[in-house]
C-alpha positions in Angstrom: 0.1 -0.3 0.0 0.9 3.5 -0.7 1.5 6.4 1.9 1.5 10.1 2.3 1.6 12.1 5.2 0.0 15.7 3.1 1.8 17.9 6.8 4.9 16.4 5.9 5.3 15.4 2.2 6.3 11.7 3.1 5.2 8.8 0.5 5.6 5.3 2.2 4.9 1.8 1.1 3.7 -0.7 3.6 3.3 -4.2 2.9 0.9 -6.3 4.3 0.2 -10.2 4.1 -3.4 -10.6 3.0 -5.4 -13.5 3.2 -9.3 -15.8 4.1 -9.5 -18.3 7.0 -10.0 -20.6 3.7 -7.3 -19.0 1.9 -5.0 -20.1 5.1 -6.0 -23.2 5.9 -5.6 -24.1 1.7 -2.2 -22.9 1.7 -1.6 -25.5 4.8 -3.2 -28.3 3.4 -1.6 -27.9 -0.5 2.3 -27.2 1.3 1.3 -29.8 3.6 2.7 -26.4 6.2 2.4 -27.3 10.5 2.1 -23.7 10.2 2.3 -20.6 8.9 4.4 -16.9 9.8 3.4 -13.9 8.0 4.3 -10.8 9.9 2.1 -7.4 9.0 -0.9 -10.3 9.0 -4.5 -9.9 7.7 -7.3 -11.8 8.0 -10.8 -11.1 6.6 -13.6 -13.3 5.9 -13.7 -12.9 2.1 -11.1 -10.8 0.1 -12.4 -7.7 -0.3 -10.4 -4.7 -1.6 -12.5 -1.9 0.6 -12.3 -3.4 4.0 -8.4 -4.3 3.2 -8.2 -0.4 3.0 -10.3 0.3 6.4 -7.8 -2.5 8.0 -5.1 -1.4 7.2 -6.1 2.3 8.0 -6.9 0.8 11.3 -3.6 -0.5 11.9 -2.1 2.7 10.9 -3.8 4.4 13.4 -3.6 1.5 16.2 0.6 1.5 16.0 0.8 5.5 16.0 0.3 7.4 19.5 -0.6 9.8 16.6 -4.0 8.7 16.1 -4.1 6.8 20.0 -7.5 9.4 19.7 -9.3 7.5 17.2 -12.4 4.6 17.9 -13.7 3.9 14.8 -11.6 0.0 14.8 -13.4 -2.8 15.0 -10.6 -5.0 14.9 -9.6 -8.0 17.2 -5.8 -9.2 17.5 -4.4 -12.1 19.3 
């Protein structure tokens, strides 16, 4: 995802591993893996680009103190 801070003019890229529960199960089964490690992972019920965007924005807000006043996150962390 390409991100931009209009206050500073700073641009950067941030990557996420996006999956569905079914997709993760398929990968584990098809590759005969016992586990999968994937940092920066988002798991959604179905692949939906708008939901992915909302999840990324929510994650960025949660990760940075500057946005700590926001209460619009619907994510669950393990």
